[in-house]
N, C-alpha and C positions, 0 to 999 in steps of 0.2 A: 721520523715521528717519534716524539716522546723524549728527544734528546734535551731541549731546551724549554719546552712546555709539554702539556698533555698532548698524547698523540692518538693514533687511530685505535689503540686498545683501551683507551679511557672511556669511561661511560659517556662523558661529554667532551667535546673539544672545540676550540674556536680556530677556524682556518680563514685565511684571506679568501674574499668572494671570487677572486680570479681563479682559485684552485678547485672550485666546485662547479660541477656540471650537471645539468638536469638530465635525468634518465628519460629518453622519449617513451611514449606511451606504448610503442610496439616492441619495447625490450623488457623482459622479465628481470627480476631481481637476480635470478640465478645467472642469467646471461650477462648482466651488468657486472657481477661479481668476477667475471672471467676477464674483464678488460685489462686489469692490472697484470695478471700472469701472462696474458697473451701480448701485452706490450713488452714485457721482459723477453718473451720468445722472439718476438719480432726484432727486437734489438740485437739478440744474440745471432739470429739468422742473417742479419745483415752483415755480421762480423765474419761468418764462416762461410757463407754461400758463394759459389755454388759447390755443392758436395757431389762429386761424380757418382751416379747410381752404381751400386756393386761394391762400393768401399765398406769396410767393417766400421761400424759405429757403435760407441759404447755410451749408454746413458747411465749416469750414477744417481740412483734414486728414483722411485716411482711414485713421488708426491705429484701434486698438480702440474708442476713445470715439467717434470720428467715425462708424465703421461702425455702432455700436450706436445712435447717434442717427438714422441713416438707416433702420435696421430699425424702430425705434420710431416714428418719423414716418411710415413707410410703413403701418404697422399702424394709425395713427390716421387714414389716408386722405389723407395729403399726398402730392402728386406732382409739385409744382413745386420740387424739392430740386436745388440745385447744390452740388457737392463741389469744392473746390479743392484739388489734390494734385499736387505737383511730381514725385513718384516714378512713372515710367512703368509699373512692374509693377503697382503698387497701382491706378493709373488702368485698366488692362487688366482686372484683377479686378472692379473695380466696374462697368465697362461690361457685364460678363456678367450683372449682376444684374437689369437691367431699363432702363427708359426714364428715366434721369436724366441730367442734364448734368454731366459730368466735365470740369473744367477744369484746364489746366496753367498755373498762375499765372506760371511762369517764361517761358513763350513770348511773352508780351506785354511783357516788360521790355525797354526801350531803354537800352543802356549805351553 
């Protein structure tokens, strides 16, 4: 988006009608906003599954995609998940979710 014409970050943009879907009335805008990140996760899941439960898993970044990975992995029974996240606020939020290892990758850098 935005490479050859105005994209998703423009105030207004024109897209072909076959790329537009009506949001059903029983779906909130917040839920609809998760469709694209969840589709990225589903695509990645297809590429790497199955992951045997008990394996060590590293998630780099605790943005929306990283958090969705953590939730989906947890639902599949994975408990050995490490998340590398430099943002202190995000690390604090993740620590509230449960017994996973949240790592500040910047604290171990020697400069």
